[in-house]
C-alpha positions in Angstrom: 11.2 21.1 -3.9 9.0 22.3 -0.6 9.4 21.2 2.6 7.0 19.2 2.7 8.1 16.8 -0.2 11.1 16.5 1.2 9.9 15.3 4.4 7.6 12.7 2.5 10.4 11.5 0.6 12.9 11.2 3.7 10.5 9.2 5.5 9.4 6.6 2.6 12.8 6.3 1.4 13.4 5.0 4.9 10.9 2.6 4.9 11.4 1.9 1.5 15.4 0.8 2.3 13.8 -1.0 4.8 11.8 -3.1 2.6 14.7 -3.6 0.4 17.5 -4.6 3.2 15.4 -5.5 6.4 15.8 -9.0 6.2 19.6 -8.5 6.0 19.3 -6.0 9.2 17.4 -7.7 11.4 19.0 -8.2 14.7 17.8 -11.9 14.5 16.5 -14.7 12.3 13.1 -14.8 11.8 12.9 -18.1 14.0 14.9 -16.7 16.5 12.9 -17.5 19.7 13.1 -16.2 23.3 12.3 -19.4 25.7 11.1 -19.5 29.5 14.1 -19.5 31.7 15.7 -19.3 34.9 18.9 -17.6 35.5 21.0 -17.2 38.4 23.1 -14.0 38.5 26.8 -13.5 39.9 25.3 -12.8 43.5 23.1 -16.3 43.1 20.0 -14.2 42.7 18.0 -16.1 40.7 15.0 -14.3 38.6 12.7 -15.8 35.4 12.8 -14.6 31.7 9.4 -15.3 30.1 7.8 -13.9 27.1 6.6 -11.6 25.8 9.8 -9.2 26.9 9.2 -5.9 27.2 11.5 -3.4 25.1 15.3 -3.5 26.0 18.7 -3.9 25.3 18.2 -7.3 24.1 15.1 -6.6 22.0 14.7 -3.0 21.4 11.1 -3.2 20.2 10.6 -6.1 22.8 9.2 -9.8 21.6 5.5 -10.9 21.2 3.6 -13.0 23.3 5.6 -16.1 21.9 8.9 -14.9 22.1 9.6 -13.8 18.8 11.6 -10.4 18.2 9.3 -7.3 17.3 11.8 -5.2 15.5 12.8 -8.5 13.2 9.3 -8.9 12.4 8.6 -5.4 11.2 11.7 -5.4 9.3 11.4 -8.8 7.5 7.7 -8.0 6.5 8.4 -4.5 5.4 8.9 -6.0 2.0 5.3 -7.1 1.9 3.7 -3.7 2.9 5.7 -1.5 1.2 7.2 -3.1 -2.1 3.5 -4.9 -2.6 1.5 -2.0 -1.9 3.9 -0.2 -4.6 3.6 -2.6 -7.1 -0.3 -3.0 -6.8 -0.5 1.1 -7.4 1.8 0.9 -9.9 -0.1 -1.8 -11.9 -3.0 0.2 -11.4 -1.9 3.3 -13.1 -0.2 1.2 -15.7 -3.4 -0.4 -16.5 -6.3 2.1 -16.0 -4.4 5.0 -16.7 -3.9 3.3 -20.3 -7.3 2.3 -20.7 -8.5 5.8 -19.4 -6.6 7.7 -22.3 -7.5 5.1 -24.9 -11.6 5.9 -23.9 -10.9 9.4 -23.3 -9.0 10.2 -26.3 -11.5 7.8 -29.1 -14.6 8.3 -26.8 -17.8 10.6 -27.0 -17.8 13.7 -25.6 -18.7 13.3 -21.5 -22.1 14.4 -20.8 -23.8 15.3 -17.5 -22.4 12.9 -14.9 -26.0 10.8 -14.3 -25.7 9.8 -17.5 -22.2 9.2 -18.2 -20.7 5.6 -18.6 -23.3 3.7 -16.9 -21.1 0.3 -16.5 -17.9 2.1 -15.6 -19.9 4.0 -12.6 -21.3 0.8 -11.8 -18.4 -0.6 -11.1 -17.0 2.4 -8.9 -20.3 1.9 -6.8 -19.4 -1.5 -5.5 -16.9 -1.1 -2.5 -13.5 -3.0 -3.1 -13.2 -4.1 0.0 -16.2 -6.3 -0.5 -15.2 -7.7 -3.5 -11.8 -8.0 -2.1 -13.0 -10.0 0.8 -15.2 -11.8 -1.3 -12.4 -13.3 -3.7 -9.7 -14.2 -1.0 -11.8 -15.3 2.0 -11.8 -18.6 0.9 -8.3 -18.7 -0.1 -5.2 -17.0 2.3 -6.7 -19.2 5.4 -4.2 -22.3 5.8 -3.1 -22.2 2.1 -0.6 -25.0 0.6 0.2 -22.1 -1.5 3.5 -20.3 -0.2 3.4 -17.0 1.0 4.8 -15.7 -2.7 2.4 -17.0 -4.6 -0.6 -15.7 -2.2 1.0 -12.6 -2.5 1.0 -12.3 -5.7 -2.4 -13.6 -6.3 -3.3 -11.1 -3.5 -2.1 -8.1 -5.8 -3.9 -9.5 -8.7 -7.3 -8.9 -7.1 -6.2 -5.8 -5.5 -5.1 -4.2 -8.7 -8.1 -5.7 -10.6 -10.9 -3.9 -8.1 -8.8 -0.7 -8.3 -8.4 -0.1 -11.9 -12.1 1.1 -12.3 -11.4 4.5 -10.6 -8.5 5.4 -12.1 -10.0 4.3 -15.4 -12.6 7.4 -14.7 -10.2 9.5 -13.5 -7.5 9.0 -16.4 -10.6 9.4 -19.0 -12.1 12.6 -17.6 -8.9 14.7 -17.3 -7.8 13.1 -20.7 -11.0 14.7 -22.5 -10.6 17.9 -21.6 -6.8 17.9 -22.9 -8.9 16.5 -25.7 -10.5 19.1 -26.4 -8.5 21.5 -26.0 -7.2 24.2 -29.3 -3.9 23.1 -29.1 -5.0 19.5 -29.9 -7.2 20.0 -32.3 -4.7 22.6 -34.1 -2.0 19.3 -34.2 -4.9 17.0 -35.5 -5.9 19.7 -38.5 -2.2 19.5 -39.3 -2.0 15.9 -39.6 -0.7 14.7 -36.6 -1.5 11.1 -36.1 -2.6 9.2 -33.0 0.4 8.0 -31.1 2.0 11.7 -31.8 -0.7 13.4 -30.1 -1.2 10.7 -27.3 3.0 11.2 -26.7 3.6 14.6 -27.2 0.1 16.1 -26.0 -1.7 13.8 -24.1 0.8 12.6 -21.7 2.9 15.5 -21.2 -0.3 17.2 -19.6 -1.2 13.9 -17.9 1.9 12.7 -16.2 2.1 15.4 -13.0 -1.7 13.8 -12.3 -0.8 10.2 -12.7 2.2 10.6 -10.2 0.2 12.3 -7.9 -2.4 9.3 -8.5 0.6 6.6 -8.2 0.9 7.8 -4.7 -2.8 7.9 -3.5 -3.1 5.0 -5.1 -0.4 3.3 -2.7 -2.0 4.8 0.5 -5.6 3.5 -0.5 -4.0 -0.3 -0.9 -2.0 0.3 2.3 -5.9 1.0 3.6 -7.4 -1.9 2.2 -4.5 -4.4 3.5 -5.5 -2.8 6.8 -9.5 -3.5 6.0 -8.9 -7.2 5.2 -6.7 -7.5 8.2 -9.6 -6.6 10.4 -11.4 -9.8 9.1 -8.1 -12.2 9.2 -7.0 -11.6 5.8 -3.3 -11.4 5.7 -1.1 -10.4 3.1 0.4 -13.5 2.0 -1.6 -16.0 3.8 -2.9 -16.5 7.4 -2.3 -19.7 9.4 -5.4 -20.7 11.8 -4.6 -22.2 15.1 -7.5 -24.2 15.9 -6.2 -25.2 19.8 -6.6 -21.5 21.2 -8.2 -19.8 17.7 -5.7 -17.1 16.7 -4.6 -16.0 13.2 -1.4 -15.1 12.1 -0.3 -13.7 9.5 2.7 -15.8 7.4 4.7 -12.8 6.1 4.9 -10.2 9.1 3.1 -7.7 6.8 2.6 -4.5 8.9 -1.6 -4.6 8.7 -1.4 -8.4 9.4 0.1 -7.7 12.4 -1.9 -5.0 14.0 -4.8 -7.2 13.4 -3.4 -10.1 14.9 -2.3 -8.5 18.2 -5.0 -5.6 18.2 -6.6 -7.6 21.2 -3.2 -6.9 23.1 -2.8 -3.5 23.0 -4.2 -3.1 26.8 -2.0 -5.7 27.9 1.0 -5.4 25.7 1.0 -2.3 24.4 4.2 -2.4 22.4 3.3 -5.4 20.3 0.1 -3.8 19.3 1.4 0.1 19.2 5.0 -0.5 17.1 3.9 -2.1 14.1 1.1 0.9 14.1 3.2 3.3 14.1 5.4 1.3 11.4 2.2 1.8 9.2 0.9 5.1 10.4 4.2 6.6 9.7 4.5 5.1 6.2 1.0 6.4 5.2 2.1 9.8 6.7 5.2 9.8 4.6 2.9 9.0 1.7 0.4 11.9 2.1 3.2 14.0 2.8 4.5 13.5 -0.5 0.8 13.5 -2.6 0.3 17.4 -0.9 4.1 18.2 -1.8 3.4 17.5 -5.7 0.2 19.1 -5.6 1.6 22.0 -4.1 4.7 22.0 -6.0 2.6 21.5 -9.4 -0.2 24.4 -8.6 2.8 26.7 -7.5 4.3 25.6 -11.0 1.6 26.3 -13.2 0.3 28.9 -11.5 0.7 31.7 -14.1 -0.3 29.0 -16.9 -3.0 27.6 -18.2 -2.6 23.6 -17.2 -4.4 21.0 -16.0 
């Protein structure tokens, strides 16, 4: 294991633990709110307490402008950011990878890129954000569905839009392995299709699939952020009309960043702490992807391997 991979795994493991146990590690209840109060000290001197509170001993990361503890919000929202992004990536790889191997193994030999599979090329040419925005824009705002239901619905949509690119990638790599001499030799000796897939195709694809999973998690997180810019938050958006505001129902990190982006010059901690957590997660995943690629490159440097 190289240093890059070790650093990435350490960062991601900490944030994954926060996603699993964050709601129990949070310093306050999610509904705890700092309210306006006037306090007299022992000397009789009074001072006013009002949100938002900057980072301090009572609130390590401060509060938002409504008085809710920011650390508590981040720990409760971590499971939607981390676990849902990983789940979507795994679903994309499982479905898209299976389809890609099937199409690559049974399909015709790949021809010139310009005359390849036109249907998949067409699907890959449509920005996934446009499709996601079009489907989710009328569903997530002030919805009667629960945050869990909306999160699952978002997961289904984001899984579906990411499958075509995974299929194309795995299909091309499968076709390269399928035409190798050792696969042809196995076929000539009477090996069945399932035997070839299990013993030859998947073992030569598993490293690529592992890297692809990490890359897909990063792409999903980027999509969370893009949707958040247009006030489509994972788990649902609450829109207030009296003073037009959009709030994340789940405190997903991309939603918190988008929700408070206009306050970065006034109360910077409200915006930059969620942004730091979001960037740290993406950095950890980038380190894992680069570390895995470097490890596999070194492992197979002297051998012919995809």
